[in-house]
C-alpha positions in Angstrom: 18.6 36.5 4.0 15.8 39.1 4.0 14.5 40.2 0.6 11.6 42.4 -0.4 9.1 41.5 -3.2 6.6 44.3 -4.0 3.0 43.7 -5.0 0.5 46.4 -5.8 -2.8 45.4 -4.3 -6.4 46.5 -4.3 -7.9 46.5 -0.9 -11.1 44.7 0.0 -12.5 45.7 3.4 -16.3 45.6 3.3 -18.3 42.4 3.1 -19.5 43.5 -0.4 -15.8 43.9 -1.5 -15.0 40.5 0.1 -17.9 38.8 -1.8 -17.0 40.4 -5.2 -13.2 39.9 -4.9 -11.7 39.5 -8.4 -14.9 38.2 -10.0 -15.2 39.1 -13.7 -11.6 40.1 -14.3 -10.1 38.6 -17.4 -6.5 39.4 -16.3 -4.4 40.6 -13.4 -1.0 42.2 -13.9 2.1 40.2 -12.9 2.7 42.3 -9.7 -1.0 43.0 -8.8 -3.3 41.3 -6.4 -6.1 41.9 -3.9 -5.7 42.1 -0.2 -8.7 41.1 1.9 -8.7 42.7 5.3 -10.9 41.3 8.0 -11.9 42.7 11.4 -10.7 39.7 13.3 -8.6 36.6 13.0 -10.7 33.6 12.1 -10.7 30.6 9.7 -11.5 31.9 6.2 -13.2 30.3 3.2 -13.0 31.5 -0.4 -14.5 30.3 -3.7 -13.9 31.1 -7.3 -17.4 31.8 -8.5 -17.4 34.0 -11.7 -13.6 34.3 -11.4 -12.1 33.9 -14.8 -8.4 33.7 -13.9 -6.5 31.1 -11.9 -5.3 32.5 -8.6 -3.1 31.7 -5.6 -4.2 32.8 -2.2 -2.1 33.3 0.9 -3.8 33.3 4.3 -2.0 35.7 6.7 -2.2 35.9 10.5 -2.5 39.1 12.5 1.3 39.4 12.7 1.7 39.4 9.0 3.0 35.8 8.8 1.8 33.6 5.9 0.3 30.5 7.4 -1.1 28.8 4.3 -0.9 29.1 0.5 -3.3 27.5 -1.9 -3.9 27.5 -5.7 -7.4 28.1 -6.8 -8.9 27.3 -10.2 -11.3 29.5 -12.2 -15.1 29.3 -12.2 -15.5 27.0 -9.2 -18.1 27.2 -6.5 -16.9 23.9 -5.3 -14.5 23.1 -3.9 -14.1 26.0 -1.6 -10.6 27.0 -0.3 -10.4 27.2 3.5 -7.5 28.4 5.6 -5.7 25.8 7.7 -5.3 28.4 10.5 -7.0 31.6 11.6 -6.3 34.5 9.3 -6.7 38.3 9.6 -5.7 38.9 5.9 -5.8 37.0 2.6 -3.8 37.9 -0.5 -4.9 36.8 -3.9 -2.5 37.0 -6.8 -2.0 35.2 -10.2 -1.6 31.5 -9.7 2.0 30.6 -9.2 3.2 34.1 -8.1 4.2 33.0 -4.6 6.1 30.0 -6.0 7.8 32.1 -8.7 8.9 34.6 -6.0 10.0 31.9 -3.5 7.4 33.0 -1.0 6.3 30.3 1.4 4.5 29.7 4.6 6.4 31.5 7.3 7.2 34.5 5.1 6.4 37.9 6.5 4.0 40.3 4.7 4.7 44.0 5.3 1.7 46.3 4.6 3.0 49.7 3.4 0.7 52.5 2.6 -2.6 50.5 2.7 -5.4 53.0 2.2 -9.0 52.1 1.5 -11.7 54.3 0.3 
């Protein structure tokens, strides 16, 4: 059965936006997140430096398929969180959001109305 779960995301496209991510935020709404868009599909690595809230990250391939989901803990520069497979996109949300919404590896992400400034 196909079902749709909506998530309002901020877009991170530039290397500066990628580096800053959700640093310094003290909260993130239940249906909010940040979508990282990369120029190509490669293995990706993230850390939680200066990030105050626990997050979950989904690594997404060029076809919009989630190929890995990991939970990330606040204020960590080590360990880093690396994708198991090449990813063109990464989606950060509140920790547990994917599980709460029964979103797993193999789920399809549909990007509607993505506009970056």
